[in-house]
C-alpha positions in Angstrom: 11.6 -36.5 -14.8 15.2 -37.3 -15.9 18.7 -36.5 -15.4 20.0 -37.9 -18.3 23.0 -36.7 -20.1 22.0 -34.6 -23.6 23.8 -32.2 -25.6 21.0 -29.6 -25.4 20.9 -26.4 -23.6 17.7 -25.4 -22.4 16.2 -22.9 -24.6 15.9 -19.2 -23.7 12.1 -18.1 -24.2 12.1 -14.1 -24.8 8.5 -14.4 -22.7 9.8 -16.5 -19.8 13.0 -14.0 -19.7 10.9 -11.2 -19.3 8.8 -12.7 -16.4 11.9 -13.8 -14.8 13.5 -10.5 -15.2 10.4 -8.8 -13.7 10.7 -11.4 -10.4 14.3 -11.2 -9.8 15.1 -7.0 -10.9 11.9 -5.1 -10.2 9.9 -4.2 -6.8 6.3 -5.5 -8.5 7.8 -8.6 -9.0 9.2 -9.1 -5.5 5.7 -7.6 -4.1 3.6 -10.1 -6.0 5.7 -13.3 -7.3 2.7 -15.8 -7.3 1.3 -14.2 -10.5 4.8 -15.1 -12.1 4.8 -18.2 -11.0 1.2 -19.2 -11.9 2.6 -17.9 -15.7 5.8 -19.8 -15.2 3.7 -23.0 -14.4 1.9 -22.9 -17.6 5.6 -23.0 -19.1 7.9 -25.9 -19.3 9.8 -26.5 -16.3 13.3 -25.3 -17.1 14.4 -22.6 -18.5 17.9 -20.5 -19.5 18.0 -16.9 -18.9 20.1 -14.6 -20.6 21.3 -13.7 -17.4 23.3 -16.6 -17.6 21.9 -19.3 -15.2 19.2 -22.2 -15.6 16.1 -22.3 -13.3 13.6 -24.6 -12.5 10.2 -24.5 -11.3 8.8 -28.0 -10.4 8.7 -29.3 -7.0 10.3 -32.5 -7.8 13.0 -31.0 -10.0 13.9 -28.5 -7.3 13.9 -31.4 -5.0 16.3 -33.6 -7.0 18.2 -30.8 -7.7 19.1 -29.9 -3.9 20.0 -33.1 -3.1 22.2 -33.7 -6.3 25.4 -33.6 -5.0 27.1 -32.9 -8.3 25.6 -29.6 -7.2 26.8 -27.2 -4.3 27.8 -24.0 -3.0 30.4 -22.4 -5.3 30.0 -18.6 -6.1 33.9 -18.0 -6.3 33.9 -19.8 -10.0 35.7 -17.2 -12.7 32.7 -17.7 -14.8 30.4 -16.8 -11.7 32.9 -14.1 -10.6 32.6 -13.0 -14.2 28.9 -12.7 -14.3 28.6 -10.6 -11.4 31.1 -8.5 -11.9 29.3 -7.9 -15.4 26.1 -7.4 -13.5 27.3 -4.5 -11.6 29.7 -2.6 -13.8 32.7 -3.6 -12.3 35.9 -4.8 -13.4 36.9 -8.6 -12.4 39.9 -6.9 -10.5 37.0 -4.1 -8.8 35.1 -7.2 -7.1 37.8 -9.2 -6.1 39.3 -6.3 -4.2 36.0 -5.5 -2.6 35.4 -9.2 -2.1 38.3 -10.2 0.0 36.8 -9.3 3.1 34.2 -12.7 2.4 37.1 -14.4 1.0 37.6 -17.0 3.8 33.8 -17.3 4.2 33.1 -20.2 6.8 29.7 -19.8 7.4 27.2 -23.3 6.9 25.4 -21.1 3.9 28.1 -21.1 1.6 30.3 -24.6 2.3 30.0 -28.3 1.1 30.6 -31.7 2.5 33.1 -32.3 4.2 33.7 -28.7 5.4 29.8 -27.9 5.9 29.2 -31.3 7.8 32.2 -30.8 10.0 31.3 -27.2 11.0 27.4 -28.4 11.0 28.1 -31.3 13.8 30.1 -28.3 15.7 27.3 -26.5 16.0 24.9 -29.0 16.5 26.6 -29.8 19.6 25.9 -26.0 21.0 22.2 -25.5 19.4 20.2 -28.7 20.3 16.5 -29.3 20.4 17.0 -29.1 23.9 19.0 -25.8 24.4 15.6 -24.6 22.1 12.8 -26.6 24.0 14.1 -24.9 27.4 13.4 -21.6 25.7 9.6 -22.2 25.4 8.4 -20.8 28.3 10.5 -17.7 28.3 9.5 -16.9 24.6 5.6 -17.4 24.8 5.7 -14.9 28.1 7.6 -12.5 25.8 5.3 -13.1 23.2 2.3 -12.6 25.5 4.0 -9.3 26.8 4.0 -7.6 23.4 0.7 -8.7 22.8 -0.5 -7.4 26.0 1.1 -4.0 24.7 -0.9 -3.8 21.5 -4.2 -1.6 21.4 -6.1 -0.1 18.8 -4.7 0.0 15.2 -1.3 -1.5 15.3 1.6 -2.0 12.7 1.9 -5.7 13.3 5.4 -5.7 11.8 6.8 -3.3 13.9 5.1 -4.0 17.6 5.5 -8.1 16.9 7.0 -9.6 14.0 10.4 -8.5 14.3 10.3 -7.4 17.9 10.3 -11.1 18.9 12.8 -12.6 17.2 14.8 -10.0 17.5 15.0 -10.1 21.1 15.0 -13.7 21.2 18.2 -14.4 19.0 19.6 -11.5 20.8 19.4 -13.4 24.4 20.3 -16.2 22.7 23.4 -15.3 21.7 24.0 -12.7 24.6 23.8 -9.6 22.2 22.9 -6.6 24.3 19.1 -5.7 23.4 19.9 -1.9 22.6 21.8 -3.6 19.4 18.4 -4.5 18.1 18.1 -1.2 16.5 21.5 -0.9 15.1 21.5 -4.5 13.8 18.4 -4.0 11.9 19.1 -2.2 9.0 22.6 -3.8 8.6 21.1 -7.1 8.9 18.5 -6.5 6.0 21.2 -4.7 4.0 23.6 -7.8 4.4 21.3 -10.2 3.6 20.0 -8.6 0.5 23.7 -10.1 -0.9 22.1 -13.3 -1.5 19.7 -11.7 -3.8 19.9 -13.2 -6.9 20.4 -9.5 -8.6 21.6 -6.7 -6.9 21.8 -3.0 -7.6 25.6 -1.4 -7.9 23.9 0.5 -4.1 22.7 -2.8 -3.0 25.9 -4.4 -3.6 27.8 -1.6 -1.9 25.8 -1.3 0.8 25.7 -4.8 1.9 29.6 -5.1 2.0 29.4 -2.1 4.3 26.8 -3.7 6.6 28.4 -7.1 6.5 32.0 -5.4 7.5 29.7 -3.4 10.5 28.2 -6.7 11.9 31.2 -8.6 11.6 33.6 -6.1 13.2 30.8 -5.9 16.3 30.3 -9.7 16.2 34.3 -10.2 16.4 34.4 -8.1 19.6 31.7 -9.7 21.2 33.4 -13.1 20.4 36.6 -11.9 22.2 34.6 -10.8 25.0 32.6 -13.6 25.7 35.8 -15.8 25.9 37.0 -14.1 29.0 33.8 -14.4 30.7 31.7 -17.2 29.3 28.0 -17.5 30.3 24.7 -20.0 29.6 24.3 -18.0 26.4 24.6 -19.3 22.7 27.8 -17.8 22.0 29.8 -19.3 24.7 28.3 -23.0 24.0 29.7 -22.6 20.7 33.2 -20.8 22.0 33.2 -24.2 24.3 31.5 -26.9 21.5 34.2 -29.6 20.8 34.3 -32.7 18.9 37.6 -34.5 19.8 40.3 -32.2 19.4 38.2 -29.8 16.8 36.3 -26.4 18.0 35.2 -23.3 16.1 38.1 -21.2 14.4 37.6 -17.7 15.1 36.7 -16.9 11.9 34.0 -19.8 12.4 32.6 -18.3 15.8 31.8 -15.1 14.6 30.0 -16.3 10.8 28.0 -18.7 12.5 27.1 -15.6 14.8 26.3 -14.0 12.0 24.2 -17.0 10.2 22.1 -17.6 13.4 21.3 -13.7 14.5 20.5 -13.1 10.5 18.3 -16.2 9.9 16.8 -15.8 13.3 15.8 -12.2 12.4 14.9 -12.1 8.9 13.5 -14.7 8.1 11.3 -15.7 11.2 10.1 -11.7 11.1 8.8 -12.5 7.5 7.4 -16.0 8.4 5.4 -14.2 11.2 4.3 -11.4 8.8 3.5 -13.8 5.8 1.7 -16.0 8.1 -0.5 -13.6 9.6 -1.4 -12.1 6.8 -2.4 -15.2 4.9 -4.5 -16.4 7.9 -6.2 -13.0 7.6 -7.0 -13.7 4.1 -8.4 -17.0 4.8 -10.7 -16.4 8.1 -11.5 -20.1 7.5 -8.2 -21.3 8.2 -8.2 -19.0 10.9 -11.0 -20.2 12.6 -10.0 -23.7 12.2 -6.6 -23.0 14.2 -8.3 -21.2 16.7 -10.9 -23.7 17.0 -8.1 -26.4 17.7 -4.5 -25.1 18.6 -3.0 -28.6 18.4 -3.3 -28.0 14.7 -0.6 -25.5 15.1 2.4 -27.6 14.4 0.8 -28.5 10.7 -0.3 -24.8 10.3 3.2 -23.8 10.6 4.5 -26.1 7.8 1.7 -24.8 5.7 2.5 -21.5 6.1 6.1 -21.8 5.6 5.1 -23.9 1.9 2.5 -21.0 1.4 4.4 -17.8 1.4 8.0 -19.0 2.3 10.2 -16.5 3.4 13.0 -17.7 1.1 11.6 -18.0 -2.1 14.7 -18.9 -4.1 18.1 -21.2 -3.6 20.6 -21.3 -6.3 23.0 -24.1 -6.6 26.4 -24.3 -8.7 27.5 -27.1 -10.5 30.8 -28.7 -9.2 31.2 -30.6 -12.2 29.9 -31.1 -15.9 26.1 -32.5 -15.0 22.8 -32.9 -16.4 19.3 -31.5 -15.4 16.1 -32.7 -17.2 18.1 -33.7 -19.9 19.6 -30.7 -20.5 23.8 -30.0 -20.3 24.9 -28.1 -17.5 28.7 -26.6 -17.6 30.6 -27.2 -14.5 30.4 -23.5 -12.3 27.0 -22.9 -14.1 24.4 -21.5 -11.7 21.0 -23.4 -11.4 18.2 -21.4 -9.4 15.1 -23.3 -7.6 12.3 -21.4 -7.5 11.0 -22.7 -4.3 8.0 -19.9 -4.3 7.1 -21.8 -7.4 8.0 -25.4 -6.5 5.7 -25.0 -3.4 2.8 -23.8 -5.8 3.7 -26.6 -8.0 0.2 -27.5 -9.7 1.2 -31.1 -11.2 
């Protein structure tokens, strides 16, 4: 693989364009992405699509791109804003007016170094491996209780996959458990904003959900400052690096990120993992016979059917990918699900 400069741009293959449109924009594509990945692996590893983005599908290429400091999180370029506005049938002015709420994003998900480094350093002082390990007995006990409640034919997504992580992250952050049901649709709608394509309805629903969750978490931060406890939100409030600490906006954004990540992605990992094991009974039997395989099994399930299928980066300068020129501000999408099933 080479990242050497070249004047060429990736070609637009109509067949690949159709496959990616199906993947990004249809329920069928979201429900069965792996059949599309299989077809994409028969094609060259770098594509440009009519939506304007460049797409990578091979493991090594995706890994290199995600580690390349010429690329980062920057959705606020004029080209990216114009592309999003056109896809939603909005003017740039209408989009900017709606997105004002998210203008000063201070979550690690949308930051580059050194801002990302600073924020991660502060959060890591509160969210340590020791903090997580201390939760193990409680999480195991809670899991046993949820499993004991099961009988007959059950919907495992309802009974376990979402209840377990929602309860754990709520307790960690000090969010009242009765808020789980209220947050559930809000988290789902808000995290839809990370999808590569959105309908106009999904976009505005996601904006509204983000506002509602942020309003609640802002009130929770104010209350917690008055009475600090042993929960993660209190530890985030107390976190210090010299004279530096998290701002109010950073506290809310970080709580939002931790809640959404601990809720949505973990729920999907449990669901996808159980489904994969049931579809592969030999692997399930192997794991049952030797529980020490569990850590590697979790890693393999994350690879086999990851809760996160795509990740995007913007070129922070004119750059190159696999010999193709990439202009500053152009988006490159890494299809992680395809990379994790790379046959090469």
